[in-house]
N, C-alpha and C positions, 0 to 999 in steps of 0.2 A: 833133822834138816839142818842145813848150814846157812848162816848169814841172812842178810836181808834180801828179799826177793822183790823186784819191781814187776808188777803185773799190769798189763794193758789189755783191755777187752776190745775185740773186733766185733762190732755189733751188727753183723749182717742179719737180715730178716730170716733167711733160710738156714743159716748155720752160724751161730755165735761161737767164738773160741777165744782162748787167752794166749797172749804172748807173755812168757815168763822170762825175766832177765836176772841172772844172779850167778852164784858160784856153787859148786858141789851138787848140781841137780842131776847130771847124767847117772851118777851112782846111787841116787836116792829115788826109787820109783814112786815115792809119795807125791812127787811133783808131776808125774805123768801117767800114773795108773788109770786115772779117770778118763784118759783118752782111748783106752783099750776096751772094746765092747765084747769081743769074742775070744777064743782060745788060740787062734793062729796069728802069729806076728812074724813078719819078715823084716829083718834089719838089712837095709841096703847101704853099703858104704863103698869106699874105694881103697886101693892098695896103699895109699898114704895114711889115711885116717883109721882104717880098721885095726891095724896093729896097735894103735894108741888107745882106742876107746871102745871098740866093738864088744870085747869080752866083758868089760865093765858094765856096759848096758845090758848085755844078755844075762849076766849074773844078777843084776838088779831086777830083771824081769821075773826071776823066780818068785819074788814076793807078790807078783800080780797073778800067779797061777795060770800062765799061758805057755804054749809051745812056741819057742822062738827058733827061727832058722836064720841063716846068713847068706847074703849074696854080695860078693866083693867084686867090684868092677875096676877096670883100669882107670887110673886118675887122669884128669885133664879134659879140656874142651874138645880135643881131637877125637875123643871117644863118646861124645854126647850125640848119639845117633840111634837109629832104630834097632841096630844090633844089640846095643846095651839094653834097650827096653825089652827086647826078646829074651835076653838072659834073665831079666827080672821075672818075666812071665813063666819061664821054665822053672825058676825057683818057687814061684807061687803054686804052680801045678804040682811040683814034687811035695810041697808042704800040704797040699790038699786044701788050700785056702778057700774058704767060703765067703759069702757076702758080708759077714761080720768080722772078717779079718782086717788087720791093720798093717800097713807098710810104714816102717820108720826110716826116714831119710837122715842118715848120720854122715854129715860131711858138708862140703861147700855148696855153692849154687848149682854146679853141674849135677851133683848127686840129687839135690832137692828137685831139680827139674826132671831128671830121668825117673826117679822113684815116684814123684807125684803124677807124672804122665802115665806110668804103668798102673798106678792105683786108680787113676781116672778111667782107664780102659778095662781093667780086669773085672769081669762080670758087670760091665757097664758102670763101675764106680764103687770102690771100697775105701775105707778110711785110710788116711795117712797122717803121720805126725812129723813135723819138721824138727830136727835136732841140728841146727847149723853150727859148724865148727870154724867158720871164717867170718871176719867182720863184714864182708860184702853180703854174705848170705843173711847174717843177723839183721842188718839194717834195711835189706831190700828184698832179695829173691825169696826168702822164706815166708814173707808176709804177703797176702793178697791173692793166692791161689793160681798164679800163672805157672803152668807146667809145660814142658815140651822139649823137643830136641832139634838139632840143626839139620840142615840139608845142604848139599854142595852149593845150591843156588843162594843160600842165605841163612842167617842165624835165626833160630826159634821159629822156623816156618811151619813146623808140625807140632801141634800142641792142643791143650784144652785148659779151660778154667776149672779148677778143682780145689776147693778150700780145704786146708788141713783141719784136723781135730784140735791141734794145739801146736804152739811153737815154743820150744825149750832152748833158750839161748844161754848156754853155760859159759861164762866168761873165762873159766879155767882153760878152755880149749884154745883160747887166743895165745896162751903162753908158748904153745908149740908151733904157732903160725909163723912161717918165714917172713922176714921183713918186707920183701917185695909184695907178698900177698896182703899183708897188713896195709901197706900204702895203697894198694889197688882198692881195698875196701873203703878207704877214705874218699875215693872219687864219688861214691854214691852218697856218702855223708854230706860232702860239699854240694852235690846236686840238690839234695833236699833243702839246704839253706838257700841255694841260688834261686830256686823256683818259688819259694814261699815264706821265707823267714829271715828277714834282715838282721834281727837280733842274734839269731843262731849263727849267721854268717860272721858277724863281728866277734862272737864268742870263739868260733873256730880260728879266726885270725889271731886271737890272743892266746889260744891254748894249744896250738899245733905241737910245740915241743913236748908238752905234758901228755898229749894223746899218743904221740909217736913213742914215748917212753912206756906206754901201756899202763898208765895210771888207772886203777880200777874204778875210782870214783868218776874220773873224767870220761872214761869209756862208757860207763853206765849212763851218764847224762847224755852223751852223744847218741848211743844206741836207742835209748828210750825216746829221745826227741824225734829221731827218724821214724821209729815205729808208730808213735802217736800220730805224726803227720800222715804217714802212709795209711794207717788204719782209718783215719777220717776220710781220706780221699776214696779208699776202697768201699767204705760204707755208703758213700754217696754215688759211686759209679763203679760197681763191681766188674762189669763186662767191658769197660773202656769204650763207652759210646760218647764220652765227652771229657770231663775233667781229668779222669785217670790218665789220659794221654799225656798230660803235662809231666808226669813222672818219667817220661822218655826224653826229657831235655838232654841233648847231646847224643842220644842213642841212635838216631838214624845215621848220622855221620859215623858214630863209633862202631855200629854193627857193620857198616860197609868197610871200614878200615880193618876191623877184626877179621872179616871174611876174606878180604883181599890179601891180607898178610898171611893167611893160612891159620886155621884154628889151632890155638896153643902158642903161636908166636908172640902175640900180645895178650896180656891178661885182660879180661873184660873191663875191669876198672880203668886200666891204662888207656884202652880204646875210648871209653866214655870220657875220660879227662880230655883227650884230644878233641873229641866230638863236641864237648861243651865249649871249648875255645872257638871252634869253627862256627858253632851256632851263634855264639855271642858276636863273633866277627861279622857274620852275615847280618845280624840284627843291626849292627852299626852301619853297614853298607846300605841297608834298606831304610835308614833314618829312624829306626825304632828305639835305639838305645845310645847312650853316651859311651865314648871310648874309655872314660875313666872307670866305669864299672867292669868293662872287659879286662882292663889292666888289673883291677883288684882280684878278679877271678883267676887270671893268669898267675898272679903272685901267690895266691892261696894254694893253688894246685902245685906250684913249684915248692912252696913251703912244706908240703907233704911228700915231696920227692916224686911227683907224678909227671909224666911227659905232657907237653903242651903243643907239639907239632907233629904232623905225620911225616913219614919218610918221603924224601924227594923222589923216590922211585915209583910212588903211587901215581898213576895217571888219572887226572880229573875225570875223564870220560869213563874210565873203568869204575871209579867210585860212584859216579852218577848212575851207571847201569845197576850197580848193587842197590843204591838208594831207591830206585824205582820199584824194587820188589818189597819195600818196607810195608808192613801190615797196616800202617796208619793212612797210606795213600788212598785216594778215592778218584774214580773216573780218570785213571791214567795221568793224574797230576800230582806233583809233590805236595805233601802236607807235612809241615815241619813244626817242631816245638821251638819257638824263638823266645826272646824276652825283651822287656822294656827297661831292663836294669835289674839289679839284685832284688830278689823277692817278687818279681812280676813277670812270670812266664805266661805265654799264651800260644794257642794253636793258630797257625797261619796257613790258610788254604791257598792252593794254586801258586806256589812259590816259583818265581821265574828261574828256569834252569841256568840261564846265563849268569845270573847273580850267584847262584850256588857254585858254578864252575869257577867264578872269580874268587870266591871265598876259599876254594880248594887249592888255588895256585900258591 
């Protein structure tokens, strides 16, 4: 084994699992063999990540005594659809995967969502392990069991809650991550601080250059802080009936912008960055928060090279129409995650659409 590993337990009643953060784990099956129960394993990756890491993972699996197959999908949000899930089903069928099989999601959030959803559906639910290779997936999408795919009407409208057997976050994979993808991942890091940790927010303000330089110690601290925070929320509210909705700060705006732009035009983290600014701006308009905290959020996002405003070509009414399809809405009214300043997010029911339209202008 290599180096020090940070391990965080997600203590769900039905399924407990570990998040392991460190270096050298993908090539050492000692870190993840315990997540494999049967002899059939399907590695699901994309055509960007598979050439870099898939064979290493498959070779490491030889030590686990399993039959491993591969399903390589086209990269990008534009391909996160039911066709991709069907391709995973075909690979599972060809493998002869039974109920003790395991799907390994090797890639970013798109692959994790597709592979996890396929695992949730195959034989009404088989195991899967998350091996995130992007910062965004490490700090957010790989933890908590949300899986699914997009529909033309909106992002992540088709999906299921399906918890992984383990999350293996190998920091070595971040060395090959393009700068734009790295910056997009920091949007979810900033979101964690913005909704619940003022000290972490200040730490990010002080350490932006170090994190962007990919310092391993700083990255480990940031990833672990996000995973601990999210694990706690998921333990208390696995199915998002209450508190877990707070993790969607900026996402209702962000998903609408991402969908309206066309999947793949904006990265998810970039859309969320814009969405957080809009949510903070609306909070100020509604008298919930001070402008000074919105300015700090705006400045921190810019320090990480993230966008903070939507294209002027987006029509407010078109974005509102997208927002009405958000999964958090109830009884045909907008239900948004807003804040009362850094570290104090809350769920707001029946948000006035005129105020939202004003924030979008």
